[in-house]
One Martini backbone bead per residue (centre of mass of N, CA, C, O) as a GRO file, in nm:
protein
  163
    1MET     BB    1   0.213   1.462  -0.097
    2GLN     BB    2   0.396   1.202  -0.277
    3ALA     BB    3   0.383   0.950  -0.542
    4LYS     BB    4   0.613   0.731  -0.737
    5GLY     BB    5   0.552   0.448  -0.967
    6ARG     BB    6   0.545   0.118  -1.024
    7VAL     BB    7   0.322  -0.138  -1.116
    8PHE     BB    8   0.144  -0.374  -0.919
    9LYS     BB    9  -0.095  -0.625  -1.012
   10TYR     BB   10  -0.415  -0.717  -0.867
   11GLY     BB   11  -0.688  -0.862  -0.749
   12ASP     BB   12  -0.906  -1.013  -0.568
   13ASN     BB   13  -0.869  -1.101  -0.242
   14VAL     BB   14  -0.606  -1.004  -0.102
   15ASP     BB   15  -0.456  -1.161   0.146
   16THR     BB   16  -0.254  -1.176   0.425
   17ASP     BB   17  -0.134  -1.464   0.343
   18VAL     BB   18  -0.002  -1.344   0.067
   19ILE     BB   19   0.150  -1.103   0.170
   20ILE     BB   20   0.214  -1.277   0.453
   21PRO     BB   21   0.300  -1.562   0.542
   22ALA     BB   22   0.258  -1.744   0.832
   23ARG     BB   23   0.554  -1.874   0.835
   24TYR     BB   24   0.672  -1.554   0.903
   25LEU     BB   25   0.545  -1.462   1.200
   26ASN     BB   26   0.813  -1.497   1.384
   27SER     BB   27   0.850  -1.209   1.270
   28SER     BB   28   0.897  -0.832   1.324
   29ASP     BB   29   1.091  -0.767   1.098
   30PRO     BB   30   1.062  -0.572   0.831
   31ALA     BB   31   1.297  -0.679   0.651
   32GLU     BB   32   1.212  -0.976   0.664
   33LEU     BB   33   0.923  -0.948   0.560
   34ALA     BB   34   1.000  -0.825   0.280
   35THR     BB   35   1.133  -1.100   0.167
   36HIS     BB   36   0.805  -1.224   0.161
   37CYS     BB   37   0.647  -1.045  -0.008
   38MET     BB   38   0.402  -1.192  -0.214
   39GLU     BB   39   0.511  -1.493  -0.270
   40ASP     BB   40   0.220  -1.651  -0.308
   41ILE     BB   41   0.145  -1.453  -0.578
   42ASP     BB   42   0.461  -1.324  -0.632
   43LYS     BB   43   0.778  -1.435  -0.665
   44GLU     BB   44   0.908  -1.156  -0.807
   45PHE     BB   45   0.858  -0.909  -0.628
   46VAL     BB   46   1.123  -0.885  -0.444
   47ASP     BB   47   1.311  -0.851  -0.710
   48LYS     BB   48   1.139  -0.591  -0.850
   49VAL     BB   49   1.105  -0.404  -0.630
   50ASN     BB   50   1.090  -0.053  -0.570
   51LYS     BB   51   1.131   0.234  -0.451
   52GLY     BB   52   0.788   0.362  -0.485
   53ASP     BB   53   0.615   0.159  -0.555
   54ILE     BB   54   0.292   0.019  -0.671
   55ILE     BB   55  -0.017  -0.101  -0.562
   56VAL     BB   56  -0.275  -0.269  -0.753
   57ALA     BB   57  -0.625  -0.339  -0.684
   58ASN     BB   58  -0.909  -0.457  -0.618
   59LYS     BB   59  -1.107  -0.616  -0.415
   60ASN     BB   60  -1.039  -0.664  -0.080
   61PHE     BB   61  -0.779  -0.566   0.033
   62GLY     BB   62  -0.661  -0.737   0.319
   63CYS     BB   63  -0.787  -0.979   0.389
   64GLY     BB   64  -0.846  -1.149   0.685
   65SER     BB   65  -0.633  -1.108   0.893
   66SER     BB   66  -0.522  -0.853   1.146
   67ARG     BB   67  -0.236  -0.825   1.074
   68GLU     BB   68   0.042  -0.601   1.062
   69HIS     BB   69   0.247  -0.747   0.876
   70ALA     BB   70   0.138  -0.672   0.597
   71PRO     BB   71   0.192  -0.361   0.581
   72ILE     BB   72   0.486  -0.384   0.669
   73ALA     BB   73   0.590  -0.549   0.428
   74ILE     BB   74   0.514  -0.346   0.212
   75LYS     BB   75   0.668  -0.102   0.316
   76ALA     BB   76   0.955  -0.247   0.343
   77SER     BB   77   0.971  -0.304   0.023
   78GLY     BB   78   0.891   0.017  -0.092
   79VAL     BB   79   0.610   0.084  -0.095
   80SER     BB   80   0.413   0.393  -0.132
   81CYS     BB   81   0.134   0.253  -0.240
   82VAL     BB   82  -0.218   0.165  -0.225
   83ILE     BB   83  -0.450   0.065  -0.475
   84ALA     BB   84  -0.814   0.029  -0.451
   85GLU     BB   85  -1.134  -0.034  -0.454
   86THR     BB   86  -1.095  -0.208  -0.182
   87PHE     BB   87  -1.077  -0.252   0.175
   88ALA     BB   88  -1.008  -0.388   0.445
   89ARG     BB   89  -1.063  -0.236   0.738
   90ILE     BB   90  -0.822  -0.338   0.908
   91PHE     BB   91  -0.605  -0.283   0.699
   92TYR     BB   92  -0.649   0.015   0.673
   93ARG     BB   93  -0.578   0.086   0.966
   94ASN     BB   94  -0.297  -0.048   0.977
   95ALA     BB   95  -0.167   0.117   0.753
   96ILE     BB   96  -0.192   0.394   0.884
   97ASN     BB   97  -0.057   0.322   1.160
   98ILE     BB   98   0.231   0.255   0.986
   99GLY     BB   99   0.244   0.457   0.719
  100LEU     BB  100   0.057   0.345   0.478
  101PRO     BB  101  -0.053   0.439   0.185
  102ILE     BB  102  -0.409   0.447   0.097
  103ILE     BB  103  -0.641   0.404  -0.192
  104GLU     BB  104  -0.966   0.454  -0.294
  105CYS     BB  105  -1.020   0.361  -0.658
  106PRO     BB  106  -1.197   0.206  -0.888
  107GLU     BB  107  -1.106   0.333  -1.159
  108ALA     BB  108  -0.801   0.293  -1.124
  109ALA     BB  109  -0.798  -0.013  -1.061
  110LYS     BB  110  -0.914  -0.089  -1.348
  111ALA     BB  111  -0.712   0.084  -1.551
  112ILE     BB  112  -0.457   0.000  -1.430
  113SER     BB  113  -0.142  -0.136  -1.513
  114ALA     BB  114   0.104  -0.328  -1.530
  115GLY     BB  115   0.394  -0.108  -1.532
  116ASP     BB  116   0.291   0.144  -1.473
  117GLU     BB  117   0.316   0.490  -1.428
  118VAL     BB  118   0.258   0.647  -1.107
  119GLU     BB  119   0.084   0.935  -0.962
  120ILE     BB  120   0.043   1.082  -0.628
  121ASP     BB  121  -0.181   1.311  -0.462
  122PHE     BB  122  -0.268   1.345  -0.130
  123ASP     BB  123  -0.408   1.625  -0.119
  124SER     BB  124  -0.620   1.559  -0.375
  125GLY     BB  125  -0.628   1.243  -0.494
  126GLU     BB  126  -0.457   1.230  -0.739
  127ILE     BB  127  -0.436   1.002  -1.022
  128ARG     BB  128  -0.159   0.931  -1.241
  129ASP     BB  129  -0.115   0.792  -1.558
  130LEU     BB  130   0.180   0.825  -1.730
  131THR     BB  131   0.138   0.614  -1.960
  132THR     BB  132  -0.173   0.713  -2.056
  133GLY     BB  133  -0.287   1.000  -1.912
  134ASP     BB  134  -0.461   0.929  -1.691
  135SER     BB  135  -0.721   1.040  -1.456
  136PHE     BB  136  -0.790   1.033  -1.097
  137ARG     BB  137  -1.028   1.036  -0.814
  138GLY     BB  138  -0.944   1.025  -0.505
  139GLN     BB  139  -0.908   1.027  -0.174
  140ALA     BB  140  -0.812   1.249   0.031
  141PHE     BB  141  -0.603   1.321   0.281
  142PRO     BB  142  -0.616   1.404   0.573
  143GLU     BB  143  -0.408   1.580   0.765
  144PHE     BB  144  -0.372   1.369   0.997
  145MET     BB  145  -0.287   1.136   0.805
  146GLN     BB  146  -0.039   1.273   0.685
  147LYS     BB  147   0.108   1.290   0.958
  148ILE     BB  148   0.126   0.993   1.016
  149ILE     BB  149   0.284   0.921   0.760
  150ALA     BB  150   0.523   1.127   0.796
  151ASN     BB  151   0.584   0.971   1.091
  152GLU     BB  152   0.559   0.650   1.034
  153GLY     BB  153   0.309   0.668   1.229
  154LEU     BB  154   0.121   0.676   1.515
  155VAL     BB  155   0.333   0.646   1.737
  156GLN     BB  156   0.527   0.866   1.630
  157TRP     BB  157   0.323   1.096   1.631
  158ILE     BB  158   0.281   1.091   1.936
  159ASN     BB  159   0.586   1.105   2.024
  160ASN     BB  160   0.608   1.393   1.852
  161GLY     BB  161   0.343   1.563   1.938
  162ARG     BB  162   0.169   1.603   1.691
  163PRO     BB  163   0.286   1.793   1.432
   0.00000   0.00000   0.00000
């Protein structure tokens, strides 16, 4: 599995309240959540994000409440992967459970800039910044996690007989 896209860059402690503000939690529709993704930290995100784009952030991405709405909003907006120095543990698990690939790689998170074109190989964990030519080694996804992501989430993976 691979992902390739343009980078949206954020700093430390991007919490679930700025990923999807609480005022929109009355909806569980992924398409509706996507229209408000990141709006409290980046008003232009929803107008500029394209299918396949990538979020890169510093430490503790996804901190705050444990709501699944945050990774759902990111995935539904078209983002193909989130790279960060570190993730809040509950966000990490929620992201994998709904089929959103995320990779911890401090070196990549520090070096990659907004607007860079990045390619990720989930089998090897290699992250390539196509804009600068730099390459980084993130943690490869274990096979079972790749299957969860390929099946669009844990529930679908189980419903499909865990192929």
